[in-house]
C-alpha positions in Angstrom: 0.0 0.0 0.0 2.9 2.4 0.7 4.2 1.9 -2.8 0.7 2.5 -4.3 0.4 5.7 -2.3 3.8 6.8 -3.7 2.4 6.2 -7.3 -0.8 8.1 -6.4 1.1 11.1 -5.0 3.4 11.2 -8.0 0.3 11.1 -10.3 1.7 8.0 -12.1 -1.0 5.9 -13.8 -0.9 2.2 -12.8 -3.0 -0.9 -12.5 -2.5 -3.7 -9.9 -2.8 -7.1 -11.7 -1.3 -9.6 -9.3 -3.3 -12.8 -9.2 -6.3 -11.2 -10.8 -7.3 -14.2 -13.0 -6.8 -16.8 -10.2 -8.9 -14.6 -7.8 -11.7 -14.1 -10.4 -12.0 -17.9 -10.8 -12.2 -18.4 -7.0 -8.8 -20.0 -6.5 -7.0 -19.0 -3.3 -3.6 -17.8 -4.1 -0.6 -16.8 -1.9 2.2 -14.7 -3.3 5.4 -13.0 -2.4 5.1 -10.2 -5.0 2.5 -7.8 -6.4 2.4 -7.2 -10.1 1.7 -3.6 -11.2 1.6 -2.2 -14.7 2.8 1.4 -14.9 1.7 3.5 -17.8 4.3 5.5 -19.6 7.9 6.3 -18.9 9.3 5.3 -15.5 11.9 8.1 -15.4 9.6 10.0 -13.0 9.4 7.0 -10.7 13.1 6.1 -10.5 14.2 9.1 -8.2 11.1 8.5 -5.9 12.1 4.9 -5.2 15.1 5.5 -3.0 13.7 8.8 -1.6 10.8 6.7 -0.2 12.9 3.9 1.3 12.4 1.5 -1.5 15.0 0.0 -3.8 15.2 -1.8 -7.1 16.4 -5.3 -6.3 17.2 -6.7 -9.8 19.3 -3.9 -11.4 21.0 -0.7 -10.5 18.9 2.4 -10.4 21.0 4.0 -13.2 20.3 1.0 -15.4 16.5 0.8 -14.8 15.5 2.9 -17.9 17.2 0.4 -20.3 16.5 -2.7 -18.2 12.7 -2.1 -18.2 12.7 -2.3 -22.0 13.3 -6.0 -21.8 12.6 -7.1 -18.2 10.4 -6.1 -15.3 12.1 -4.3 -12.5 11.5 -5.6 -8.9 11.1 -3.0 -6.1 11.1 -3.8 -2.4 11.5 -1.9 0.8 15.1 -1.1 1.5 17.0 -4.2 2.9 14.1 -6.6 2.2 13.4 -9.0 -0.6 9.8 -10.0 0.2 7.2 -8.8 -0.5 8.2 -7.1 -3.7 6.6 -5.2 -6.6 7.2 -6.5 -10.1 
């Protein structure tokens, strides 16, 4: 919820999609990550991550712009791996 508030405050459009299909079909589902699609360029998001005590856990912050073109970035609270946002 803290990360979603960060997106809301930054006026970044997003949709949470984690487990949506499983939930719609009534299947209980546990997970260690939350999947979020972010609309548009993530350049506005990158500086907010560390300022709000989150970190990118699968690439360096200065690589995120290029990395996101091929892969999803994973974001977690500083010094934590789970839960994370993908």
